[in-house]
N, C-alpha and C positions, 0 to 999 in steps of 0.2 A: 744875559747872553748877547755877545757881540757878533755881528756878521760883517765881514769886509766885502768890498766890491766884487772880488773874484769869486767868493763863495756865493754871493747873490746872483751873479751872472750864470754860475753853474746850475742853479736851480730855477732860474727864471730868464729865459731868452727873450729877445725883443719880439720874436714871432708870437710866443705865448702871451706876452704882456699885451700886445695889440689885440690878440684874439680875445682875451678875457675882458679887457676894458671895452672893446668894441661890442662884444656880445652883451655885456652888462648895460652899456648906454643904449644900445639898440633895443634891448628888451624893455628897459624902463620907458623909452620913448614910445614904443609900440603899445605898451600897457596903458600909457597916458592917453594916446589917441583913441584906443578902443574904449576906454572908460568914458571919454568925453562923448563918444557916439552911442554909449549904452550897449555896447556889443561884447562886453566881457562875459566869459563863461561863468556858470554857477560853480561854487566851490566843490559841490559833490561831483559835478561832471569833470572837474580838473583831477580829482583824486581817482575817480572811477568813471571812465567814459560811457559805461553801460548803466550808470545810475539813472533812476527814473527822473524825467524832466517835466516841468509844468507845461502842458500843451497851450498853444496860443488861443485855442477856443475850447470850451467845455465839450467833452465827448462822452458818448454812452457806451461805446464798444470797449470791452476789456481785452479781447483777443481778436486776431484776424487769422482765418484759415482760407487760403487761396488755393482753389483746385484748378489745375491746368491739365486738361485731359487731351493731350495731343493724340491724333490718330482717330478721332471720332468721325462720324459721317459729316458730310458737308453741311454748312449752315443753310444751304439752299434746300436741303431735305428735312431740316429740323425747325428752324426759327424764321427763315427769311423767304417768304413766298415771292415768286417772280412771275406773275400772271402774263406779262408781256413776252416772257421767254417762250411761252407755249406757242405763240404765233410763229416763232422762228425754229421750232423743234424740227430737227433733221435737215436744216438748211445752213448755208454758209452766210456769214455776215456780208452785207453789201460793201463794195469797195470804199464808199465814203466813210465807213467806220473803221476800216483796217488800214487806211493810208498812214504810213509812217508808224504803224503799230508794231512794236517789238515784244514778242512774248517768249518766255522760256519754255522750251520743249513742245510748243504748240505752233502749228502753221496757221497763218491767217485764213487759209482755205478750209480749215477743219470744220466739221459739221457741229452745230449746236445741239444740245440735248436738254430738254426740260426735265424737271423732277417728276417722278411718279408719285410723290407723296401728296396726300390730301390735306389741305389746310382749312381749319375751321375757326371762327371766333370763339374764344374761351373766356369764361368768367364775365363779370359785369363790365370789365374794362374792354372786352371785345378783342383781346390780344390774339392774333392769328398764330396758331401753333400746329405743327404737323401731327397727324394721327400716329406717327411713330413714337410720340412722347405723350401717352395718355395721362400719366401721373403728373407730369409737368403742366399739362393742360388743365388739370383739376385744381392747381394752385396758382393759376394765372394772376389772380388778384393779390397774391402775396409776394410776387417777384418783380424785379425790374429788368426789362429787356431793352438793350440799347442796340439800335440798328443803324445809327448814324456814323459809326466808326468805320474807317477804311484804311487801307495801307497801300503804298506803292511798292512794298517789298513782296516779291512774288516767289521767293524761296523760303524754305522752312526756317533755316538758321537765322537769317536777318530778320524775318518776321517775328520769331520768338524774341529776339533781342529787342526789337522795337516795342513789343508788348511788355517785356519785363523791365526794360531800362529807359524806354522813351527814345531810343536811338538805334539805328541799324549798325552803328559803329561799335566796336568792342571797347571795353575799358570804362564803361559808364556804370555807376552804382545801380543796383536793382531796387525794386520797390521795397522789399524787406529790409535792405540795408538803409534806405532813406528813412524808413519807419523807426528803426532802432536808433539811428543817428538823431532823429528829431525828438523821439519820446523816451528813449532809454528802455530799460527792462526792469520789471519788479522782481524778477527772479535773481537770486544771488548765486545759485548753484547750478543753473542751467543756462544755455545760450538763449538770447532773446529772439533769435531767428533760426529756425531749423528747417530742414528740407527732407521730405520723405519721397523717395523715388520708387517706381514700380516698372516692371518689364525692363526694356532696354534703356529707359530714361528718355530724355529729350535730345533732339539734335543740337540744340543750343548749348547743352552741357553746363559746366560750371559758370559760364557767362551769365546764365539766368539767375544765379544767386550770388554773383560776385559783388564785392564792395567797391569795385572800380577804383577811382582816385581817392575814395575815403579810406581812413585807416582800416587795417585788415580785421580789427576786432568787430567790425560791423557786418562782415560777410556771413552768409548762411552756413550752418553746420549740417552737412548731409548725414542722415541716419541710415544705417545699413539694415537690411532685412534678414541677415543671418549672422550668427556669432555675436560679438559685442556690438551694440548699436552704434558705437563710435570706435574707430580704430584706436588701439592701444589703451582702451579703457581699463583693462586689467594689468596689474604689474607683472613683469616677468617672474618666473620662478626664482625664489631666493631673495627677492627685493621686498623688504618690509615697508610698511607705511612710514615708520620713523626714519629709516635710511633715505627714503624718497624725499621726506620733508627736509632733512638736513641738506640733501643735494640741491633741492629747490631754493633753500635759504641762501646757500653759497652762490648759486647762479643769480639769484635776485640781487645779491650784494654787488656782484660784478656788473650786472646790467644797469643798476642804479648809478654806479660810479661812471659807467660809460655814458649814461643819459645826462649826468651833470656836465660832462666834458663836451658833449656834442649837441645836446638839446634836440636830438632826433626823436620825434614822437613815435616812430615805429618801434623804438626800444621800449617805450612805455606800453605800447600795444602788446609787445611780446611778453612783458612782465605780467600784464593783466591776463593774457591768454594762458600762461603757465599756471597762474593761481586759479583761474576758472577751471582749467582742466583738472587740477588737483581736487577741487570741490566736486566736480562732476563725477569723479570716480566713486564718490559715496552716494550721490543723488541719482545719477542717470540709470543705474541698474534697476 
């Protein structure tokens, strides 16, 4: 088969030639640099971003369940006794403490109120816990209570964002996203990071389980408390599993072709999400 110059130009423009050659050389150079630094990803992680990864340190925990109970009584009534506050009960703070102090919704002249809770040392460790929590007090030697944490965020939404992502700014990955990013997931048919909400949910909303600047397959998957646990888990009426599989195969072929042309990792994330969703339709119910 012979191809003349005009035929070649019709199928290969200068723009596409520079793009393909540049991408190829750039990828090869980047791979060499990463390999020299020992930072290349594992093969399994390249094929499946949620594949289990070897942790940097040996760990005992197999699963993590994080309970965030927004709307509970104040820590001053439960875990954090403030005996000095009793001296100021019913009084205003002295001017030396309120100078240049800016508080949301509270005037510097507001009266202080000490807690009515009674704190007693519990267990052999002597942990002071309120009488409001008798059961927690009975297991004081089996829990860890951290009182050294504090925050400059005085509103609910930024405070929740700080707790979940380490920053009051939106767009940062959450704890669950970092965990799945670093360790992967042993489950092939279910998400590695799920979210169970109750009541009206949290004021921080999806930002509390967002993947931020990480690829979207590391974000949390919210489960619903009515109907299908995950939206669109069931096929519409008249759509069989076989026809759905054929449609997904065709979509995967198009996405893989686009991925080869652009190298956009979000496309790979989309492919993995579609395949996980298909497997979840059998496992999640």
